C-alpha positions in Angstrom: 96.6 91.7 221.3 93.7 90.6 219.1 93.2 91.1 215.4 89.8 90.7 213.8 89.6 90.2 210.0 86.9 88.6 207.9 89.1 87.9 204.8 89.5 84.4 203.6 92.8 82.6 204.1 93.8 82.8 200.4 93.4 86.6 200.6 95.7 86.8 203.6 98.3 84.6 201.9 98.2 86.8 198.8 98.3 90.1 200.8 101.3 88.8 202.9 103.3 88.7 199.6 102.2 92.2 198.5 105.0 94.7 198.0 107.8 92.1 198.1 110.0 94.0 195.6 109.4 97.3 197.4 110.5 95.9 200.7 113.5 94.3 199.1 114.6 97.7 198.0 114.2 99.3 201.4 117.0 101.9 201.9 119.6 101.4 204.5 118.6 104.8 206.0 115.3 106.5 205.4 115.5 109.9 203.7 112.7 111.4 205.8 110.0 110.5 208.3 107.3 110.2 205.7 109.3 107.6 203.8 109.9 105.6 207.0 106.2 105.8 207.8 105.2 104.5 204.3 107.6 101.6 204.6 106.3 100.7 208.0 102.8 100.7 206.7 103.8 98.1 204.1 105.9 96.0 206.5 103.1 96.0 209.0 100.6 95.1 206.3 102.6 92.1 205.3 103.2 90.9 208.9 99.5 91.3 209.7 98.4 89.1 206.9 101.2 86.6 207.5 100.2 86.2 211.2 96.5 85.7 210.1 97.4 83.1 207.5 99.8 81.2 209.8 97.3 80.9 212.6 94.3 80.2 210.3 96.3 77.4 208.6 97.3 75.9 211.9 93.7 75.9 213.0 92.6 74.4 209.7 90.4 77.4 208.8 90.7 77.7 205.0 88.0 80.4 204.9 86.8 82.9 207.4 83.4 84.2 206.3 82.2 86.4 209.1 84.0 89.0 211.2 81.7 88.0 214.0 82.6 84.4 214.0 84.9 83.0 216.6 87.4 81.8 214.0 87.9 85.3 212.7 89.3 86.6 215.9 93.0 85.9 216.1 94.2 86.0 219.7 97.9 86.8 219.9 98.8 85.7 223.4 101.6 84.1 225.3 101.9 80.4 224.3 100.4 80.8 220.9 103.6 79.4 219.4 103.1 76.1 221.3 99.5 76.0 220.0 100.6 76.5 216.4 103.5 74.0 216.8 100.9 71.4 217.9 98.8 71.9 214.8 101.4 72.2 212.1 102.9 68.8 211.1 106.6 68.3 211.2 106.9 68.8 207.4 105.0 72.1 207.3 106.3 73.8 210.5 109.8 74.4 209.0 108.1 76.3 206.2 106.4 78.5 208.8 109.8 79.1 210.4 111.3 80.1 207.1 108.5 82.6 206.4 108.7 83.9 210.0 112.4 84.6 209.5 111.6 86.6 206.3 109.1 88.8 208.0 111.1 89.2 211.2 114.1 90.3 209.1 111.9 92.9 207.4 111.1 94.5 210.7 114.8 94.4 211.7 115.8 96.1 208.5 113.2 98.8 209.0 114.4 99.4 212.6 117.9 99.8 211.4 117.0 102.3 208.7 114.9 104.2 211.2 117.5 104.6 213.9 118.5 108.2 213.0 114.9 109.4 213.7 115.1 108.2 217.3 117.6 110.9 218.4 116.3 112.7 221.6 117.5 116.0 220.2 115.1 115.8 217.3 112.1 117.1 219.2 109.9 117.9 216.3 109.3 114.3 215.3 110.3 112.4 218.4 106.8 111.6 219.6 105.8 110.1 216.3 109.1 108.3 216.0 108.8 106.8 219.4 105.3 105.4 218.6 106.4 103.9 215.3 109.4 102.2 217.0 107.1 100.9 219.8 104.8 99.4 217.1 107.8 97.8 215.3 109.1 96.2 218.6 105.6 94.9 219.7 105.0 93.5 216.2 108.4 91.7 216.4 107.4 90.2 219.8 104.0 89.2 218.5 105.6 87.6 215.4 108.0 85.6 217.6 105.0 84.1 219.5 104.1 82.3 216.3 107.0 79.9 216.5 108.2 80.1 220.1 106.6 78.9 223.4 105.8 81.1 226.4 109.0 80.0 228.1 111.0 82.0 225.6 109.4 85.4 226.4 112.1 86.2 229.0 114.5 86.8 226.2 112.4 89.8 225.1 112.9 91.6 228.4 115.1 94.2 226.8 112.4 94.8 224.2 109.7 95.3 226.9 112.1 97.8 228.6 112.6 99.6 225.3 108.8 99.9 224.7 108.4 101.5 228.2 111.3 103.9 227.5 109.7 104.9 224.2 106.3 105.2 225.8 107.7 107.7 228.4 109.3 109.6 225.5 105.9 109.8 223.8 104.2 111.1 226.9 106.9 113.7 227.8 109.2 114.4 224.9 112.6 116.1 225.0 112.4 119.7 226.2 108.7 119.3 227.2 107.5 120.2 230.7 103.9 119.4 230.0 102.1 116.1 229.8 101.4 114.9 226.3 99.4 111.7 225.7 99.1 109.8 222.5 96.7 106.8 222.4 99.1 105.2 219.8 101.2 103.9 222.7 98.4 101.7 224.1 98.5 98.7 221.8 102.2 98.2 222.5 101.7 98.5 226.3 99.1 95.7 226.0 101.8 93.5 224.6 103.7 94.1 227.8 100.7 93.5 230.1 99.8 90.2 228.2 103.3 88.7 227.7 106.0 90.2 230.0 106.9 88.0 233.0 108.7 90.8 234.8 106.1 92.1 237.3 107.9 95.4 237.7 107.8 96.1 234.0 104.1 94.9 233.9 103.3 97.4 236.7 105.0 100.3 234.9 103.2 99.4 231.7 99.9 99.5 233.7 100.7 102.9 235.2 101.6 104.4 231.8 
């Protein structure tokens, strides 16, 4: 997965803190799908900017002036955690880990509040719910790549399997006999293709 953003580092750091009080008051269960979607937009916004600021800091890029420059393209690939660990000194890396835990916990809280919307019997919103959940899982995996090496990816096998299950749900929902494709599943499938070590799961992701 690759993000491209031309904002300077200071803007990413500021944006990663945006909405802290709102996220802190996230309900235990969302009242409706729109509320869940709004909270996910904010959680994803904060994570996106945290990922950018963490990698830019590790690479020593205080400012990114052009969206076409090589430094503005953040490649979130297997092994990026080892790269960041090598750039952050021993005093600063624990700070990254602490911030990582904060943002990872926000995703986990969102997933917990979202669980009721993943019921297979709720056909009206199941497709959208499946895609939102896929995005949350793939973001969580991407976030973990910041502080973990490639050798830790095997612990995410259950997450890769869940993404595939949700992708199938998004293509053929409950009670549907016809094929239904949503391009929203593609970014999460790329996370599997780029990071999953299980060749069977990789193959299924490619087929989907």
